[in-house]
C-alpha positions as semicolon CSV with decimal commas, in nm:
position;residue;x (nm);y (nm);z (nm)
1;M;13,456;4,489;7,015
2;T;13,201;4,802;6,986
3;K;13,154;4,887;6,641
4;L;13,237;5,242;6,486
5;S;12,989;5,377;6,197
6;V;13,099;5,674;6,091
7;N;12,859;6,006;6,022
8;I;12,930;6,149;5,732
9;N;12,718;6,408;5,707
10;K;12,968;6,706;5,771
11;V;13,148;6,584;5,472
12;A;12,815;6,638;5,275
13;T;12,806;6,983;5,457
14;I;13,142;7,081;5,290
15;R;13,049;6,979;4,947
16;N;12,728;7,152;4,974
17;A;12,918;7,467;5,034
18;R;13,021;7,513;4,681
19;G;12,818;7,287;4,438
20;G;12,941;6,985;4,228
21;N;13,095;6,702;4,408
22;N;13,408;6,786;4,606
23;P;13,458;6,588;4,828
24;D;13,297;6,311;4,680
25;I;13,037;6,172;4,926
26;L;13,073;5,815;4,792
27;Q;13,476;5,799;4,769
28;V;13,462;5,931;5,123
29;A;13,278;5,626;5,270
30;R;13,481;5,383;5,040
31;D;13,770;5,544;5,187
32;C;13,616;5,548;5,576
33;E;13,570;5,149;5,499
34;V;13,910;5,089;5,383
35;F;14,062;5,300;5,699
36;G;13,872;5,066;5,920
37;A;13,512;5,195;6,018
38;D;13,275;4,903;6,059
39;G;13,003;5,126;5,931
40;I;12,843;5,441;5,768
41;T;12,583;5,692;5,888
42;V;12,385;5,946;5,699
43;H;12,077;6,153;5,807
44;P;11,903;6,306;5,540
45;R;11,684;6,578;5,614
46;P;11,423;6,769;5,426
47;D;11,585;7,048;5,327
48;E;11,917;6,837;5,214
49;R;12,155;7,079;5,370
50;H;12,379;6,827;5,385
51;I;12,306;6,450;5,289
52;R;12,049;6,423;4,998
53;R;11,825;6,173;4,928
54;A;12,013;6,079;4,623
55;D;12,307;6,023;4,799
56;V;12,129;5,796;5,012
57;T;12,024;5,534;4,706
58;A;12,381;5,607;4,562
59;L;12,543;5,495;4,907
60;R;12,349;5,202;4,889
61;A;12,543;5,028;4,593
62;V;12,877;5,143;4,759
63;V;12,868;5,077;5,123
64;K;12,983;4,723;5,226
65;T;13,001;4,738;5,558
66;E;12,680;4,830;5,776
67;F;12,456;5,121;5,660
68;N;12,260;5,296;5,879
69;I;12,046;5,553;5,790
70;E;11,889;5,824;6,085
71;G;11,605;6,019;6,034
72;Y;11,235;6,110;6,150
73;P;10,995;5,862;6,022
74;S;10,806;6,076;5,815
75;R;10,595;5,882;5,559
76;E;10,866;6,024;5,265
77;F;11,149;5,899;5,488
78;V;10,972;5,547;5,563
79;D;10,928;5,499;5,212
80;M;11,299;5,588;5,127
81;V;11,421;5,367;5,373
82;L;11,195;5,075;5,234
83;R;11,331;5,122;4,929
84;V;11,691;5,169;5,005
85;K;11,682;4,839;5,250
86;P;11,985;4,973;5,487
87;T;12,123;4,770;5,755
88;Q;11,946;4,967;6,055
89;V;11,741;5,263;6,050
90;T;11,756;5,506;6,359
91;L;11,444;5,644;6,438
92;V;11,511;6,059;6,551
93;P;11,240;6,276;6,703
94;D;11,396;6,571;6,513
95;K;11,175;6,873;6,387
96;P;11,311;7,027;6,030
97;E;11,469;7,292;6,169
98;Q;11,685;7,118;6,401
99;L;12,010;7,213;6,339
100;T;12,121;6,841;6,488
101;S;11,947;6,586;6,679
102;N;11,933;6,721;7,047
103;S;11,678;6,494;7,250
104;G;11,542;6,150;7,279
105;W;11,211;6,021;7,190
106;D;10,911;6,031;7,458
107;T;10,846;5,679;7,361
108;E;10,567;5,624;7,596
109;K;10,361;5,938;7,451
110;E;10,438;5,806;7,122
111;F;10,464;5,467;7,141
112;D;10,168;5,397;6,894
113;F;10,301;5,583;6,628
114;L;10,683;5,423;6,671
115;R;10,510;5,059;6,693
116;D;10,357;5,164;6,346
117;V;10,668;5,254;6,221
118;L;10,858;4,944;6,356
119;N;10,594;4,694;6,194
120;D;10,698;4,844;5,844
121;I;11,083;4,873;5,926
122;R;11,053;4,471;6,078
123;A;10,865;4,354;5,757
124;A;11,137;4,466;5,536
125;G;11,397;4,284;5,722
126;I;11,560;4,595;5,864
127;R;11,727;4,634;6,181
128;S;11,553;4,916;6,396
129;S;11,721;5,131;6,654
130;I;11,505;5,476;6,873
131;F;11,714;5,768;7,000
132;I;11,666;5,795;7,358
133;A;11,753;6,019;7,648
134;A;11,938;5,810;7,903
135;D;11,582;5,706;8,080
136;I;11,495;5,328;8,168
137;K;11,115;5,389;8,122
138;M;11,160;5,553;7,742
139;A;11,422;5,232;7,696
140;E;11,126;4,959;7,831
141;Y;10,893;5,141;7,594
142;A;11,101;5,156;7,351
143;A;11,139;4,782;7,365
144;K;10,761;4,723;7,381
145;A;10,699;4,885;7,056
146;G;10,949;4,662;6,912
147;A;11,280;4,822;6,881
148;D;11,532;4,620;6,810
149;R;11,784;4,863;6,952
150;V;11,807;5,188;7,134
151;E;12,057;5,459;7,062
152;L;12,137;5,672;7,374
153;Y;12,155;6,036;7,339
154;T;12,525;6,089;7,528
155;E;12,529;6,474;7,456
156;P;12,472;6,543;7,807
157;Y;12,754;6,279;7,921
158;A;12,994;6,449;7,690
159;S;12,939;6,758;7,828
160;G;12,939;6,654;8,211
161;Y;13,263;6,470;8,147
162;G;13,496;6,723;8,217
163;K;13,353;6,771;8,530
164;N;13,252;6,421;8,686
165;R;13,291;6,167;8,437
166;E;13,159;5,947;8,735
167;A;12,853;6,140;8,814
168;A;12,817;6,187;8,402
169;I;12,750;5,814;8,316
170;A;12,615;5,710;8,592
171;P;12,226;5,735;8,419
172;F;12,352;5,584;8,112
173;Y;12,488;5,297;8,316
174;E;12,166;5,241;8,452
175;T;11,962;5,268;8,173
176;A;12,216;5,048;8,008
177;R;12,190;4,779;8,222
178;R;11,784;4,793;8,176
179;V;11,841;4,731;7,792
180;R;12,078;4,459;7,836
181;S;11,815;4,288;8,045
182;L;11,562;4,388;7,809
183;G;11,713;4,165;7,528
184;I;11,780;4,427;7,292
185;G;12,078;4,592;7,159
186;L;12,243;4,952;7,271
187;N;12,394;5,203;7,077
188;A;12,516;5,566;7,133
189;G;12,615;5,860;7,001
190;H;12,622;6,282;6,997
191;D;12,937;6,447;7,102
192;L;13,136;6,147;7,189
193;S;13,493;6,214;7,111
194;L;13,839;6,087;7,149
195;E;13,834;6,251;7,485
196;N;13,561;6,083;7,644
197;L;13,507;5,743;7,373
198;R;13,685;5,506;7,603
199;Y;13,568;5,567;7,922
200;F;13,180;5,537;7,768
201;V;13,285;5,167;7,659
202;E;13,515;5,070;7,913
203;T;13,163;5,140;8,181
204;I;12,951;5,012;7,925
205;P;13,137;4,754;7,716
206;W;12,845;4,578;7,571
207;V;12,762;4,890;7,363
208;D;12,701;4,724;7,034
209;E;12,800;5,048;6,814
210;V;12,861;5,409;6,820
211;S;12,805;5,653;6,569
212;I;13,040;5,964;6,540
213;G;13,062;6,223;6,311
214;H;13,110;6,581;6,397
215;A;13,379;6,536;6,655
216;L;13,555;6,268;6,428
217;I;13,559;6,503;6,108
218;C;13,704;6,783;6,286
219;D;13,972;6,567;6,419
220;A;14,054;6,444;6,046
221;L;14,090;6,813;5,927
222;Y;14,419;6,760;6,165
223;M;14,514;6,422;6,182
224;G;14,360;6,293;5,834
225;L;14,091;6,050;5,821
226;K;14,307;5,718;5,812
227;D;14,473;5,813;6,147
228;T;14,117;5,961;6,280
229;I;13,943;5,624;6,242
230;A;14,212;5,444;6,376
231;A;14,257;5,647;6,678
232;Y;13,883;5,618;6,713
233;K;13,903;5,233;6,671
234;K;14,161;5,234;6,927
235;C;13,954;5,354;7,178
236;L;13,734;5,073;7,114
237;I;13,927;4,781;7,184
238;K;13,847;4,636;7,542
239;L;14,185;4,618;7,747
């Protein structure tokens, strides 16, 4: 079964809007796990507009499932993850001013840089993942650089799903097939939702993990966190 990692960045955004500790990020992480999440994802950014560096350290002591930290591999970020030692580090090519991760790495162009970062992560015993577009060449260079997994940037799939889901998923399926043949793991994330998630994992059943934050937290405003996580998990059950 594909694992569900819940990204709690949006919960931190709500907390930071008023200061204080409401909602409590640590309790939300605990609750997500109790409600069935297979992991917790965070993406600390330099301006700490949602998840803060102090949150990352505190969460390491709380998360009992898989802990995934996303981020651009600046020296500060790499030092933090080497100290915290999460289950997985997902490298994204975000600039500091970006609102969200909206593109994948050019793993050919950035090969040397990524290889050196991945060497540090591997030496610490941390699983690595590189965020890429649905592009076979990008997957091949990620594998050559030493990534344990790639995470497919699924916004193009999500935006095209309502028009022609077969066409929308085609490049993801082909890239996923190549990833599997390379012998590395496969994650996916960005704009996956209750509308489009089941078709994605039915078509690509070897996806190891999906990381979902924005849509899941929005659904939880109406459905409640427990029922929302159950609904997403139901989408991941192989029929």
